[in-house]
VEXDREN-86444 format. One line per 3 residues: number of its first residue (from 1); for each residue z, y, x of C-alpha. Coordinates in steps of 0.05 Angstrom, whole numbers. Last residue first. Layout:
# VEXDREN-86444
NUM> Z,Y,X | ...
***
This chain:
# VEXDREN-86444
781> 862,1390,1020 | 911,1446,1006 | 977,1437,969
778> 1029,1435,1025 | 989,1468,1080 | 964,1523,1034
775> 1035,1536,1010 | 1058,1545,1082 | 1001,1593,1098
772> 1016,1637,1037 | 1049,1694,1077 | 997,1687,1133
769> 939,1710,1089 | 911,1695,1020 | 849,1656,1043
766> 889,1593,1057 | 914,1594,985 | 842,1590,960
763> 840,1516,978 | 890,1501,922 | 843,1465,874
760> 879,1433,815 | 849,1373,779 | 896,1323,813
757> 958,1365,800 | 984,1320,745 | 1013,1329,675
754> 957,1374,653 | 956,1433,606 | 1022,1459,633
751> 993,1518,672 | 935,1524,624 | 983,1552,572
748> 983,1617,611 | 912,1631,587 | 861,1641,641
745> 844,1711,664 | 772,1734,670 | 775,1764,601
742> 707,1767,565 | 736,1780,497 | 796,1816,470
739> 869,1795,464 | 873,1792,389 | 945,1796,366
736> 990,1737,351 | 1053,1769,378 | 1045,1831,334
733> 1071,1792,274 | 1138,1793,310 | 1146,1866,291
730> 1183,1848,228 | 1181,1912,186 | 1220,1886,126
727> 1176,1862,69 | 1173,1897,1 | 1131,1957,25
724> 1073,1914,51 | 1036,1963,97 | 1052,1925,161
721> 1030,1858,133 | 964,1885,107 | 951,1920,173
718> 962,1854,210 | 914,1818,164 | 861,1871,175
715> 871,1867,250 | 862,1791,248 | 796,1794,210
712> 771,1852,252 | 782,1811,315 | 751,1750,283
709> 687,1789,267 | 655,1779,335 | 660,1704,326
706> 613,1707,265 | 620,1699,189 | 692,1722,185
703> 727,1706,119 | 726,1758,64 | 797,1779,45
700> 835,1748,-12 | 864,1801,-58 | 930,1831,-35
697> 996,1797,-50 | 1035,1829,-107 | 1100,1855,-79
694> 1157,1811,-54 | 1221,1807,-94 | 1238,1737,-69
691> 1247,1760,2 | 1193,1748,56 | 1218,1714,120
688> 1178,1650,107 | 1114,1691,101 | 1077,1665,41
685> 1014,1622,35 | 973,1638,-27 | 974,1584,-80
682> 901,1565,-92 | 853,1596,-142 | 829,1653,-98
679> 820,1606,-39 | 859,1633,21 | 888,1565,34
676> 820,1541,59 | 831,1585,120 | 870,1528,153
673> 878,1543,227 | 881,1618,219 | 933,1617,164
670> 967,1560,202 | 994,1613,249 | 1053,1623,202
667> 1089,1687,219 | 1162,1698,237 | 1173,1626,258
664> 1149,1635,330 | 1198,1692,345 | 1252,1651,379
661> 1202,1615,423 | 1182,1678,460 | 1187,1751,439
658> 1117,1773,457 | 1061,1767,508 | 1089,1810,565
655> 1034,1833,611 | 1000,1792,665 | 966,1840,715
652> 1033,1857,747 | 1030,1792,787 | 970,1820,823
649> 1015,1869,860 | 1042,1811,902 | 973,1802,932
646> 987,1854,986 | 932,1875,1033 | 867,1845,1009
643> 878,1865,936 | 819,1868,888 | 775,1819,925
640> 830,1766,928 | 846,1775,854 | 772,1768,836
637> 767,1703,875 | 825,1673,837 | 799,1698,770
634> 729,1672,781 | 758,1603,798 | 799,1602,734
631> 743,1629,691 | 700,1567,703 | 759,1522,685
628> 773,1559,620 | 701,1561,594 | 706,1494,558
625> 770,1515,524 | 737,1577,496 | 678,1537,470
622> 726,1489,434 | 764,1547,402 | 699,1578,378
619> 678,1512,346 | 746,1506,311 | 738,1576,281
616> 667,1562,259 | 688,1497,225 | 744,1534,189
613> 697,1590,168 | 647,1541,140 | 702,1506,101
610> 725,1571,69 | 655,1594,53 | 638,1527,22
607> 700,1529,-21 | 682,1599,-46 | 612,1576,-64
604> 639,1515,-100 | 686,1555,-143 | 760,1546,-140
601> 791,1523,-206 | 811,1457,-179 | 859,1491,-131
598> 922,1467,-166 | 894,1397,-167 | 879,1400,-93
595> 950,1424,-79 | 981,1372,-123 | 938,1318,-92
592> 957,1341,-22 | 1030,1342,-40 | 1029,1269,-61
589> 1100,1247,-73 | 1122,1311,-107 | 1196,1321,-103
586> 1252,1297,-148 | 1286,1257,-93 | 1260,1191,-119
583> 1189,1216,-124 | 1157,1256,-179 | 1083,1255,-193
580> 1054,1324,-195 | 1048,1379,-247 | 1005,1438,-224
577> 1023,1501,-262 | 976,1559,-271 | 1014,1618,-302
574> 973,1661,-349 | 994,1733,-365 | 1015,1770,-428
571> 1035,1843,-415 | 1093,1886,-435 | 1112,1959,-426
568> 1177,1986,-455 | 1180,2055,-486 | 1222,2075,-450
565> 1225,2025,-393 | 1261,1959,-390 | 1201,1915,-370
562> 1166,1861,-410 | 1131,1797,-387 | 1098,1750,-438
559> 1076,1683,-409 | 1014,1641,-426 | 1021,1573,-392
556> 960,1541,-360 | 973,1468,-341 | 939,1427,-287
553> 952,1352,-283 | 1004,1298,-277 | 1036,1275,-342
550> 1097,1310,-369 | 1168,1286,-377 | 1204,1332,-425
547> 1239,1400,-416 | 1204,1422,-353 | 1237,1485,-326
544> 1214,1556,-310 | 1268,1598,-275 | 1267,1674,-279
541> 1263,1730,-228 | 1266,1807,-226 | 1334,1824,-256
538> 1364,1756,-236 | 1354,1682,-254 | 1338,1688,-328
535> 1320,1623,-364 | 1251,1598,-385 | 1238,1532,-421
532> 1178,1485,-425 | 1155,1423,-463 | 1175,1437,-535
529> 1175,1513,-524 | 1101,1512,-512 | 1089,1496,-586
526> 1107,1569,-603 | 1041,1594,-575 | 1033,1666,-600
523> 1104,1679,-580 | 1081,1672,-507 | 1136,1640,-466
520> 1188,1690,-444 | 1206,1732,-382 | 1245,1798,-387
517> 1245,1846,-328 | 1308,1884,-310 | 1278,1921,-276
514> 1224,1974,-283 | 1226,2038,-324 | 1295,2061,-300
511> 1276,2061,-245 | 1208,2072,-213 | 1145,2042,-242
508> 1102,1995,-200 | 1134,1933,-232 | 1140,1866,-197
505> 1151,1796,-224 | 1181,1731,-200 | 1181,1658,-223
502> 1224,1603,-192 | 1197,1534,-213 | 1236,1476,-240
499> 1223,1401,-249 | 1247,1383,-180 | 1317,1366,-203
496> 1320,1358,-278 | 1262,1342,-324 | 1205,1301,-294
493> 1135,1328,-281 | 1152,1356,-213 | 1130,1427,-206
490> 1075,1464,-169 | 1060,1539,-175 | 1011,1593,-195
487> 1011,1668,-213 | 1062,1685,-158 | 1086,1736,-177
484> 1075,1758,-248 | 1060,1832,-257 | 1104,1877,-299
481> 1070,1931,-342 | 1056,1999,-313 | 1056,2067,-349
478> 1130,2079,-358 | 1130,2152,-340 | 1173,2179,-283
475> 1190,2252,-285 | 1164,2293,-227 | 1219,2345,-215
472> 1189,2411,-193 | 1231,2456,-147 | 1202,2526,-140
469> 1233,2567,-84 | 1224,2642,-84 | 1206,2686,-25
466> 1210,2762,-25 | 1162,2816,0 | 1160,2887,25
463> 1099,2931,32 | 1098,2987,84 | 1077,3028,47
460> 1091,3004,-23 | 1047,2952,-60 | 1101,2901,-75
457> 1100,2828,-53 | 1124,2763,-86 | 1115,2699,-46
454> 1123,2630,-77 | 1148,2567,-42 | 1137,2496,-67
451> 1183,2435,-67 | 1165,2370,-105 | 1224,2329,-128
448> 1227,2254,-140 | 1277,2243,-83 | 1234,2284,-37
445> 1162,2280,-59 | 1106,2298,-11 | 1096,2226,11
442> 1075,2209,-60 | 1092,2153,-109 | 1083,2174,-164
439> 1029,2220,-189 | 1016,2293,-204 | 945,2303,-230
436> 909,2362,-199 | 916,2437,-199 | 977,2440,-243
433> 995,2510,-267 | 1043,2564,-243 | 1044,2631,-279
430> 1064,2689,-233 | 1031,2741,-278 | 987,2778,-228
427> 972,2726,-173 | 963,2669,-224 | 984,2608,-185
424> 951,2540,-174 | 990,2477,-157 | 979,2407,-129
421> 956,2426,-59 | 1001,2371,-31 | 1039,2417,17
418> 1043,2478,-29 | 1079,2532,12 | 1067,2607,8
415> 1032,2608,-59 | 1018,2680,-76 | 1044,2733,-124
412> 1031,2807,-135 | 1080,2861,-155 | 1060,2931,-176
409> 1100,2994,-158 | 1116,3058,-195 | 1179,3084,-162
406> 1243,3103,-199 | 1258,3030,-217 | 1256,3009,-144
403> 1295,2944,-155 | 1229,2906,-165 | 1235,2841,-205
400> 1208,2772,-188 | 1166,2724,-230 | 1162,2648,-239
397> 1122,2630,-301 | 1128,2555,-310 | 1089,2490,-311
394> 1024,2507,-346 | 976,2447,-350 | 911,2461,-314
391> 904,2391,-285 | 931,2333,-327 | 1004,2312,-325
388> 1004,2242,-294 | 1077,2246,-278 | 1117,2286,-329
385> 1139,2354,-306 | 1209,2383,-297 | 1229,2453,-275
382> 1279,2483,-226 | 1274,2555,-202 | 1310,2566,-136
379> 1325,2623,-138 | 1331,2654,-206 | 1334,2730,-199
376> 1275,2730,-151 | 1282,2798,-119 | 1228,2847,-96
373> 1241,2884,-30 | 1268,2954,-31 | 1232,3019,-13
370> 1281,3073,6 | 1320,3126,-34 | 1372,3168,5
367> 1444,3166,-19 | 1478,3234,-9 | 1550,3234,16
364> 1598,3294,6 | 1664,3290,45 | 1722,3334,22
361> 1781,3344,69 | 1857,3337,63 | 1916,3350,111
358> 1984,3336,80 | 2026,3399,73 | 2070,3423,131
355> 2145,3418,147 | 2165,3441,218 | 2182,3383,265
352> 2257,3370,275 | 2253,3308,231 | 2201,3279,278
349> 2135,3263,245 | 2118,3190,230 | 2076,3151,280
346> 2004,3131,262 | 1991,3204,249 | 1962,3232,184
343> 1894,3244,154 | 1868,3250,82 | 1798,3240,54
340> 1772,3261,-15 | 1702,3232,-27 | 1643,3262,-65
337> 1587,3212,-76 | 1513,3222,-94 | 1453,3178,-111
334> 1482,3129,-161 | 1448,3070,-196 | 1376,3080,-173
331> 1399,3098,-103 | 1435,3032,-97 | 1490,3028,-45
328> 1505,2971,3 | 1578,2953,13 | 1627,2971,69
325> 1588,3031,93 | 1618,3073,148 | 1658,3138,156
322> 1684,3150,227 | 1747,3193,231 | 1758,3231,296
319> 1812,3213,347 | 1761,3224,403 | 1771,3160,444
316> 1804,3115,392 | 1752,3132,339 | 1792,3123,275
313> 1765,3083,216 | 1736,3098,148 | 1707,3050,97
310> 1659,3063,39 | 1634,3020,-18 | 1704,3007,-45
307> 1681,3007,-117 | 1727,3065,-139 | 1703,3110,-82
304> 1713,3184,-102 | 1787,3193,-87 | 1840,3179,-34
301> 1800,3154,25 | 1852,3146,81 | 1850,3165,154
298> 1900,3149,210 | 1905,3194,271 | 1930,3178,341
295> 1966,3238,372 | 2039,3215,366 | 2016,3145,384
292> 1994,3174,451 | 1921,3182,472 | 1923,3258,472
289> 1994,3287,475 | 2008,3326,412 | 1967,3386,390
286> 1925,3346,340 | 1855,3366,319 | 1809,3331,268
283> 1734,3318,260 | 1702,3278,203 | 1646,3233,228
280> 1582,3204,199 | 1549,3147,160 | 1563,3088,205
277> 1527,3024,187 | 1558,2960,159 | 1514,2959,98
274> 1450,2997,83 | 1420,2982,15 | 1409,3056,3
271> 1400,3102,62 | 1458,3147,83 | 1469,3222,85
268> 1529,3266,105 | 1565,3331,88 | 1636,3352,110
265> 1683,3401,77 | 1752,3431,95 | 1742,3444,168
262> 1772,3424,235 | 1817,3375,198 | 1891,3377,220
259> 1936,3326,254 | 2012,3336,248 | 2051,3368,306
256> 2124,3348,323 | 2108,3277,344 | 2148,3277,409
253> 2118,3288,478 | 2156,3280,543 | 2167,3344,584
250> 2155,3333,657 | 2204,3363,709 | 2182,3373,781
247> 2238,3388,832 | 2215,3417,899 | 2259,3419,961
244> 2295,3472,1004 | 2338,3476,1066 | 2396,3520,1089
241> 2443,3532,1149 | 2509,3564,1136 | 2540,3607,1082
238> 2535,3559,1024 | 2599,3521,1036 | 2585,3519,1111
235> 2522,3480,1091 | 2465,3505,1046 | 2421,3465,996
232> 2363,3499,959 | 2322,3481,897 | 2252,3504,880
229> 2234,3483,808 | 2166,3465,779 | 2166,3456,703
226> 2111,3416,668 | 2089,3415,595 | 2096,3488,577
223> 2074,3509,507 | 2052,3442,476 | 2110,3409,512
220> 2161,3454,478 | 2231,3463,508 | 2266,3513,463
217> 2339,3503,475 | 2379,3528,536 | 2405,3506,604
214> 2375,3437,612 | 2406,3397,669 | 2396,3389,744
211> 2450,3351,784 | 2457,3379,855 | 2529,3353,862
208> 2567,3415,887 | 2527,3473,858 | 2509,3436,793
205> 2438,3458,776 | 2411,3497,716 | 2347,3492,675
202> 2308,3533,623 | 2310,3598,663 | 2247,3628,635
199> 2197,3665,680 | 2188,3608,728 | 2236,3560,761
196> 2255,3592,829 | 2314,3591,878 | 2356,3540,842
193> 2423,3529,878 | 2463,3476,915 | 2525,3481,961
190> 2539,3435,1020 | 2602,3423,1064 | 2576,3391,1128
187> 2594,3447,1179 | 2659,3458,1142 | 2689,3402,1182
184> 2710,3332,1164 | 2638,3313,1149 | 2620,3326,1222
181> 2547,3347,1223 | 2489,3304,1200 | 2483,3339,1132
178> 2457,3304,1069 | 2420,3328,1006 | 2421,3315,931
175> 2370,3333,876 | 2400,3298,815 | 2359,3285,751
172> 2347,3307,679 | 2415,3323,649 | 2416,3346,577
169> 2464,3405,575 | 2423,3444,525 | 2391,3399,471
166> 2323,3369,483 | 2264,3399,444 | 2213,3366,489
163> 2236,3301,518 | 2260,3301,590 | 2228,3273,652
160> 2245,3278,726 | 2210,3280,793 | 2241,3302,860
157> 2196,3325,916 | 2215,3329,990 | 2262,3270,988
154> 2335,3257,1008 | 2344,3332,1019 | 2366,3349,1090
151> 2422,3399,1108 | 2412,3435,1174 | 2444,3409,1238
148> 2475,3450,1295 | 2541,3468,1263 | 2583,3449,1324
145> 2625,3386,1331 | 2676,3374,1388 | 2662,3314,1431
142> 2726,3275,1447 | 2737,3247,1518 | 2786,3188,1524
139> 2814,3167,1594 | 2851,3101,1596 | 2888,3085,1663
136> 2874,3025,1709 | 2937,2995,1742 | 2954,3027,1809
133> 2940,3017,1883 | 2880,2971,1877 | 2857,2948,1946
130> 2789,2974,1967 | 2807,2980,2040 | 2810,3056,2035
127> 2861,3050,1980 | 2842,3045,1908 | 2858,3086,1844
124> 2819,3069,1780 | 2803,3108,1716 | 2776,3074,1653
121> 2732,3111,1602 | 2729,3118,1525 | 2675,3168,1502
118> 2675,3205,1435 | 2627,3233,1380 | 2566,3200,1408
115> 2497,3213,1376 | 2514,3265,1323 | 2564,3294,1372
112> 2508,3313,1420 | 2531,3325,1492 | 2497,3367,1545
109> 2496,3334,1613 | 2538,3330,1678 | 2609,3334,1653
106> 2657,3329,1714 | 2720,3288,1730 | 2761,3311,1791
103> 2798,3255,1828 | 2798,3293,1895 | 2772,3237,1940
100> 2727,3199,1892 | 2700,3262,1859 | 2685,3236,1789
97> 2621,3233,1746 | 2604,3236,1671 | 2537,3239,1633
94> 2499,3196,1683 | 2484,3136,1640 | 2481,3132,1564
91> 2490,3074,1567 | 2540,3043,1614 | 2558,3060,1686
88> 2583,3130,1672 | 2569,3153,1601 | 2600,3092,1571
85> 2652,3062,1617 | 2677,3066,1689 | 2716,3116,1731
82> 2732,3119,1807 | 2785,3147,1854 | 2794,3130,1929
79> 2863,3148,1957 | 2880,3176,2026 | 2887,3149,2097
76> 2959,3164,2101 | 2968,3136,2033 | 2990,3174,1971
73> 3021,3133,1918 | 3031,3192,1871 | 2961,3181,1843
70> 2918,3240,1821 | 2871,3254,1762 | 2831,3317,1753
67> 2801,3337,1686 | 2738,3365,1651 | 2702,3404,1704
64> 2633,3426,1678 | 2567,3411,1713 | 2534,3441,1675
61> 2550,3503,1635 | 2509,3490,1571 | 2559,3457,1526
58> 2517,3429,1467 | 2577,3391,1442 | 2646,3420,1455
55> 2696,3384,1499 | 2762,3353,1480 | 2806,3311,1527
52> 2847,3258,1492 | 2921,3255,1510 | 2939,3216,1573
49> 2981,3155,1558 | 3050,3152,1590 | 3082,3084,1593
46> 3109,3089,1666 | 3111,3164,1658 | 3185,3170,1636
43> 3214,3125,1690 | 3177,3164,1742 | 3200,3231,1717
40> 3266,3233,1754 | 3232,3215,1818 | 3182,3269,1805
37> 3238,3319,1796 | 3270,3295,1859 | 3204,3300,1894
34> 3201,3370,1870 | 3270,3386,1895 | 3253,3353,1961
31> 3193,3398,1966 | 3123,3367,1961 | 3104,3410,1903
28> 3145,3472,1899 | 3213,3468,1871 | 3229,3498,1805
25> 3259,3565,1805 | 3218,3589,1748 | 3193,3532,1705
22> 3126,3500,1722 | 3079,3499,1662 | 3088,3440,1614
19> 3043,3379,1619 | 3002,3353,1561 | 2937,3378,1588
16> 2943,3394,1663 | 2939,3469,1672 | 2877,3506,1651
13> 2813,3528,1690 | 2802,3472,1704 | 2843,3419,1672
10> 2892,3383,1717 | 2920,3318,1696 | 2970,3294,1749
7> 2978,3219,1749 | 3039,3191,1786 | 3035,3117,1798
4> 3102,3081,1798 | 3143,3065,1860 | 3141,2993,1883
1> 3182,2937,1853
***
C-alpha cells in the first residue's frame, strides 16, 4: 500500500484552516523531523475531511485566494491539480479556478448568497501523464450573508373592511413582508410600524406580525368612511433597511341613522276620476349608505285615507316617496284630503343607534274638477215587446245621468245602432218608440232579441258621451193557424193495410205557439167518424185511416187543425182523398185512375196549358237532337282553329257536370218531363229526400210559353228549392242546371249514343299533327 496523500490547506493570508500553527522547535518542512511528523500524521489524515471554507458575498477584491491544496506524493516531474463542480465547469461557470501547479484556488467573481449559498467542489491530483495520484477530495465553500436586501411587502396596497362602531381590538387585516437575506441572521428579522393614519390614531399594528386592529372606539362611516394607512417594515430588528406599503380600510355601514323628511308639509293636486297616476313626491334624507337596505325607506299612510284611494311607494333611485291614486276620486263627493305619512327603513335600526321619534309628514291633496262622461246606470236595458206592435208604440225611456252635479249640463240622445230601422228616439227625453211593425222572423233578431245602441252626450267643451245597450225581446204572438200538408192524397178503399194516409201540418209561429198540432174530423160533420178515423203520429203528423170499405171516387173531408199556442189557433181545411181499388197487397191497382180522379178538379184551361208545355218541351228536345251532328263537325274544326300548337289544352273546355250517378236521386227530373203534375188540383211531386215536416209547397208556377223561358223556369225552381227552410241544403239540385244556348259542344251522352262506329268520321285526326297520326291511321278512312 502506497503512502497516503498529504493535503496542506493554506489560506492566504492565514494559515491552513483546521491546522495548528507550527510549534517552536518543530522541524522545518522537508527536514527529517518534519517528515517524521508527517509520517506520524499519515494515519490520522487518511479520513480527514477539510472543513468548509467561508467567503463573504459581494466580495469586491477579485481574484481572491481562497485555499491551496497540496499532495504529499510529490513526483520528480511535479503534480497537476484540478477542481470540478458548480462554479467551475457547471453553472454558474467561471466563479472558481485553480493553479494546476501550485494548487491555489481563487474566487473570480462576486457571490450572491440569495442565488447560491454554498458550492461543493471536487479536487484532483494527477501526475504529468494524467494518472490519478490520490482519491478525489471534497472542497465546500460557504457564502457568508450580508444585509443587502430590503424587506418586501407581499402587495403594494392592502385592503380591509370593518363595520362602523367596532370595538377596540377588532382586527382588520395583516400587512406582512418578506426579506431575502439569511433568515438565521439578524438581516431578516423584521419589525412593523404605522407611519401615518390621519389626525386620529384609530388603528394599531403588531410590530412582529403586521396585523392591523382597531385602537379605540368611535368609528363612524358617516364621519370618515375610508382610512388610508402607511405601514413600514424594517430588518435588523427595525434598525436595518426599510420599506413601506399602503393599507386602505373601509368602514361598513350599519343602520344607525333613521330617515327624515326634508320638510313637515307637502301639497299636491290631482284630477278627479284619475286612477293609477302619480300625484307627487315626498322627499326624505338618510345618512346611511345610499342604495343599501339601511338607506332604503318605507312609507306608510297613517291617517286621512279611510277608503284606500291613495297608495305610496318608494322610488328605488332617489329613496323618495311617490304618492299615487289607487282608486278614482269624485270632486263632487270630496274635493280635499289631508294625509299623515310616516317613513322608516326597511331594516330595523341597530340597538347602538341613538333613539329618535318616528318621522311624520302631512300631505295635502286637492281634487280638481273635470268634465265627466254621462253614465247609463242600467246597462244593458232589457225590455219585451209583442210582435206586431204598431208603429209609434212607446217601448221604454232609456236615460243617462251626468256625474257633474256642480256643473249645469244638458244631455241629448241619439240612436247609434238600429240595424233594422225599427226604432225612433226622442233626443231630449230618451223615450224609445217603434218606428214600424216588429215581426217574426227577421234576420236582425238574435235568439228573439233585437239589439240597439243609444248614445248620450253632454254639452261641455269638449263634450263627452256614453253608450247604452237596449235589448228588446220580441215576444211571439200566436197569430197563425196550422196549415195542412199535403192537402190531397190517395188511399186504398179497404180498411187495414193500404187504407191509411199520413197527414202533416206546419205552423209559422215559433214555439211554444206551434207544435204539438191536434188533428180531428170536423165536429160540424159527425157522420164522418163512421167512415174515417184520425190518430196522432207525432207532434206534427197524424194518420187518417178508412174504417169501412169505401167505393172508389173522390172524397172531400173537412178537418179541424189546432195548435198549442196561447190562445190556440184553429182552422178548418178540406182534405181531398182519392179512393182507389185495392189490390192483394193493399195498394191501388190502377194508379193512373187514382191520379186522374184526384186531379178531376183541374180546370180545362189549366190542363191545356200543362199539355201544351209538355208538347213544347218534347219538340225542343227533338230539335236539339237533330242539331247534334251538325254541331259535332263545327266543334272539331273550332278546336283545331283555337289551338294549332297543343290540342291537349282543349280537354279543359269540358267542365265538371256534377256528382255522378250517386246524386241522380236527389231531384226528380220527371218534373220537367211531365209538367202535368203541376196542376193546382193534383198531388204535387215531392223531393224524395224531403222530411215529413216539410213546409207548405209554393203555388204552381206558370209554365214556359217559349223555349227562351225554360232557363227562367228552371232557375225559379232552383231558387224555390234553395229557399225552402225545412229541406236540408242538398246541392245536388245544381246538377240539372241550364247550360245556355248556342253551345258548339256536343253533349257527352253522344259518345255512347250509338253501339257502332259506322257513323263516326275520324278524318279530322290527320289534321291534328304528328301526335295523332297513329289514331288517324287506325280510325281514318
